[in-house]
C-alpha positions in Angstrom: 0.5 -22.4 22.2 -1.2 -20.5 25.0 -4.7 -21.2 26.1 -5.9 -18.0 24.5 -4.7 -19.4 21.1 -6.5 -22.7 21.5 -9.9 -23.1 20.0 -12.8 -24.9 21.7 -15.9 -26.1 19.9 -19.2 -27.6 20.9 -19.2 -31.3 21.7 -22.8 -32.4 21.1 -24.2 -35.6 22.5 -27.6 -37.3 22.9 -29.6 -35.7 25.6 -27.5 -32.4 25.6 -29.7 -29.4 26.5 -28.6 -26.7 24.2 -28.6 -23.1 25.4 -28.1 -19.8 23.6 -24.5 -19.8 25.0 -23.8 -23.1 23.3 -24.9 -21.7 19.9 -22.9 -18.6 20.5 -19.8 -20.6 21.4 -20.2 -22.6 18.2 -20.3 -19.4 16.2 -17.3 -18.0 18.0 -15.3 -21.2 17.2 -16.0 -21.0 13.4 -15.4 -17.2 13.3 -12.1 -17.6 15.2 -11.0 -20.3 12.9 -11.6 -18.1 9.8 -9.8 -15.2 11.4 -6.8 -17.3 12.2 -6.8 -18.6 8.6 -6.9 -15.0 7.3 -4.0 -13.8 9.4 -1.7 -16.8 8.9 -2.3 -17.2 5.2 -3.0 -13.7 4.0 -1.8 -11.3 6.7 -3.6 -8.0 7.4 -4.3 -5.0 5.3 -5.9 -4.2 2.0 -6.5 -7.3 -0.2 -8.2 -5.8 -3.2 -9.5 -2.3 -4.1 -10.2 0.2 -1.4 -8.2 2.9 -3.2 -8.9 6.4 -1.8 -9.0 9.8 -3.6 -9.5 12.9 -1.6 -11.7 15.5 -3.2 -12.5 19.1 -2.2 -15.9 20.4 -3.1 -16.2 24.0 -2.0 -15.2 24.1 1.6 -16.0 20.5 2.2 -13.8 17.4 1.8 -14.9 14.0 0.6 -13.0 10.7 0.6 -13.9 8.6 -2.5 -13.3 5.0 -1.5 -13.4 2.3 -4.2 -15.1 -1.0 -3.5 -12.8 -3.7 -2.1 -11.9 -6.1 0.7 -9.4 -5.9 3.5 -8.4 -7.9 6.6 -8.0 -6.3 10.1 -5.2 -7.2 12.5 -7.7 -9.3 14.3 -8.3 -11.4 11.1 -11.7 -10.0 10.5 -12.7 -9.5 6.8 -14.1 -6.1 5.9 -16.0 -5.7 2.7 -17.0 -2.4 1.0 -19.4 -3.7 -1.7 -19.5 -0.6 -3.8 -17.7 2.7 -4.1 -18.7 5.4 -1.6 -18.2 9.1 -1.1 -17.6 9.9 2.5 -17.7 13.5 3.9 -14.8 14.3 6.2 -14.8 16.9 8.9 -11.5 18.8 9.0 -9.9 18.1 12.4 -9.3 21.2 14.5 -5.7 20.1 15.3 -3.1 20.1 12.6 -1.1 16.9 12.0 -1.2 13.6 10.2 -4.3 11.4 10.3 -5.2 8.0 9.1 -8.5 7.0 7.4 -9.6 3.6 8.6 -12.3 1.2 7.5 -13.9 -0.3 10.6 -15.7 -3.6 10.9 -19.0 -2.8 12.6 -21.7 -5.1 14.1 -25.2 -4.1 15.1 -28.4 -5.9 16.1 -30.9 -6.1 13.2 -34.2 -4.7 14.5 -35.9 -6.0 11.3 -35.6 -9.5 12.6 -37.1 -9.4 16.1 -38.4 -12.6 17.6 -40.5 -13.2 20.7 -38.8 -14.3 23.9 -40.2 -17.6 25.1 -42.8 -17.4 27.8 -42.8 -13.6 27.9 -44.2 -10.6 26.0 -40.7 -9.3 25.1 -39.0 -9.4 21.7 -35.3 -9.3 20.8 -33.4 -9.0 17.6 -32.5 -12.5 16.3 -29.9 -11.4 13.8 -26.7 -9.3 13.8 -25.8 -7.2 10.8 -22.1 -6.9 9.8 -21.0 -3.9 7.8 -18.2 -1.3 7.6 -17.7 2.4 8.4 -14.8 4.7 7.5 -13.5 7.0 10.3 -10.6 9.4 10.5 -8.2 9.1 13.5 -4.8 10.5 14.5 -2.1 8.6 12.6 -0.4 7.5 15.9 -3.5 5.6 17.0 -3.7 1.9 16.3 -7.0 0.2 15.6 -6.9 -3.6 15.4 -10.5 -3.8 14.3 -10.1 -1.7 11.2 -8.2 -1.6 7.9 -5.9 1.4 7.2 -6.8 3.0 3.9 -4.7 6.2 3.5 -2.9 9.0 5.3 -4.2 12.6 5.3 -2.3 15.6 6.4 -4.2 18.5 8.0 -2.7 22.0 8.1 -4.4 25.3 8.6 -7.8 23.9 7.8 -6.8 22.1 4.6 -6.6 18.4 4.0 -4.0 16.8 1.7 -3.7 13.1 1.0 -0.2 11.7 1.8 0.8 9.1 -0.7 2.5 6.6 1.6 2.1 2.8 1.6 -0.5 1.2 3.9 -0.4 -2.5 4.9 -1.5 -4.9 2.2 -2.5 -8.5 2.4 -3.2 -11.4 0.1 -1.5 -13.0 -2.9 -4.4 -12.9 -5.4 -3.6 -12.0 -9.0 -5.5 -8.8 -8.6 -4.2 -7.9 -5.1 -3.9 -4.3 -4.1 -1.0 -2.5 -5.8 1.5 -0.6 -3.7 1.9 3.2 -4.0 5.7 2.4 -4.4 5.3 0.5 -7.6 4.4 3.3 -10.0 7.4 5.2 -8.8 9.8 2.4 -9.6 8.2 1.8 -12.9 8.5 5.5 -13.8 12.2 5.5 -12.8 12.8 2.5 -15.2 10.9 4.2 -18.0 12.7 7.5 -17.7 16.1 5.9 -17.3 15.7 3.8 -20.5 14.6 7.0 -22.3 17.7 8.9 -21.1 20.0 6.0 -21.9 18.6 5.8 -25.5 19.3 9.5 -26.1 22.7 9.5 -24.5 23.7 6.5 -26.5 23.3 8.6 -29.7 26.3 10.6 -28.7 29.8 9.4 -29.8 31.3 9.6 -26.2 28.7 7.4 -24.6 28.9 4.8 -27.3 32.3 3.8 -26.0 30.9 2.8 -22.5 29.7 -0.6 -23.6 30.1 -2.5 -20.3 28.3 -0.1 -18.0 25.6 0.6 -20.5 25.0 -3.1 -20.9 24.8 -3.7 -17.1 22.4 -0.8 -16.4 20.2 -1.7 -19.4 20.0 -5.3 -18.3 19.1 -4.3 -14.8 16.3 -2.0 -16.1 14.9 -4.8 -18.3 15.1 -7.4 -15.5 13.2 -5.0 -13.2 10.5 -4.5 -15.7 9.9 -8.2 -15.9 9.9 -8.5 -12.1 7.2 -5.9 -11.8 4.9 -7.4 -14.4 3.2 -9.5 -11.7 0.5 -7.6 -9.8 0.6 -7.4 -6.1 4.4 -7.0 -5.8 5.3 -6.7 -2.1 6.7 -3.5 -0.7 9.9 -5.4 0.3 10.5 -6.5 -3.2 9.9 -3.0 -4.5 12.4 -1.5 -2.0 15.1 -4.0 -3.0 14.4 -3.4 -6.7 14.8 0.3 -6.3 18.0 -0.3 -4.3 19.4 -2.5 -7.1 18.6 0.1 -9.7 20.4 2.8 -7.8 23.5 0.5 -7.6 23.6 0.2 -11.4 22.7 3.8 -11.9 25.6 4.8 -9.7 28.0 2.8 -11.8 26.5 4.1 -15.0 26.4 7.8 -14.3 29.8 7.9 -12.6 31.4 6.4 -15.7 29.7 9.0 -18.0 32.0 11.5 -19.7 31.0 15.2 -19.5 27.7 15.7 -21.2 25.4 18.4 -19.8 25.3 20.3 -16.5 21.9 18.8 -15.7 23.3 15.2 -16.1 26.3 16.1 -13.9 24.1 17.5 -11.2 21.9 14.4 -11.4 25.0 12.2 -11.0 25.6 14.0 -7.7 22.0 13.2 -6.6 22.5 9.5 -7.4 25.7 9.4 -5.4 24.0 10.8 -2.3 21.1 8.4 -2.6 23.5 5.5 -3.2 25.5 6.4 -0.2 22.4 6.2 2.0 21.2 2.9 0.6 20.1 0.6 3.5 21.4 -2.9 4.0 19.3 -5.9 3.2 18.7 -6.6 6.9 17.2 -3.1 7.6 13.6 -2.8 8.5 10.8 -1.6 6.2 10.6 1.7 8.1 14.3 2.4 7.2 13.7 1.4 3.6 10.6 3.6 3.4 12.6 6.7 4.5 15.3 5.9 1.9 12.6 5.4 -0.8 11.5 9.0 -0.3 15.0 10.1 -1.5 14.8 7.6 -4.4 11.4 9.1 -5.4 12.9 12.6 -5.5 15.2 11.5 -8.4 12.2 11.3 -10.7 11.7 15.0 -11.2 15.4 15.8 -12.3 15.4 12.6 -14.3 12.3 13.8 -16.2 14.0 17.1 -16.9 17.1 15.3 -18.3 14.8 13.2 -20.5 13.0 16.3 -21.8 16.3 18.2 -22.4 17.9 15.3 -24.3 14.7 15.0 -26.5 15.2 18.6 -27.5 19.0 18.7 -28.0 20.3 15.2 -29.0 19.9 14.5 -32.7 19.3 11.0 -33.9 22.4 9.1 -34.9 22.8 8.8 -38.7 
């Protein structure tokens, strides 16, 4: 452990003459201890709430930020006590931006106290609050919590639904953007399987149907717990693609749409990252996984219209 990681606290003794610096050092010790606790036990990112919805009102844009709590990379807690609508100025330069929630400190002029043996007064309290700011996505801000990405192009702002760092293991921890996509894939896949199983040809594929169905049900149970980590969601999506690949490749000829979807699944399966790959690699692959939802929805709708219930 380096000297910068070591904490030092006040060692009071009888006869010690306390100074303002001593009191400040005592505060710094306790604050540093809390920050270290936050980082090592909870990590950094959104702990709860802080969902963002971008709204356009006329020619102006507003970020509607829900109440919540986050932790910066420095370990500082940032609380937004109630939902807030924040006006955003459209940057002049096109590109991707990140909306951050900064921890801010300022002297409280409402608590001024006289300076001993002088006619001066100084603020005796410091206010801690938060403030949202928009910065270029490539910039890193250790004293803030990343809320969401916003794409700016030709004077328009569009929210980019990509994951941001999350922290905490509370039962109501912030849910990842990835989770609804995996849940939707499971829902649509079960619906498609149920309709396909009504046909005589697919009824004969007992083994692959059983494997894929079991994988879908197991994944549903896995995702019941709130606050599922992005890493678990990546691996769950990868496992589902493995079973989907086996299932659709074994299907007999059904519809052209199903045949085309099978080709999509093969390509996504071929690019499936290894378990040792980084989250950045998995995120790029997950974008391909997410694109399967639209054709899967079309298959589900088509089967609902064309496949008659088994009698």
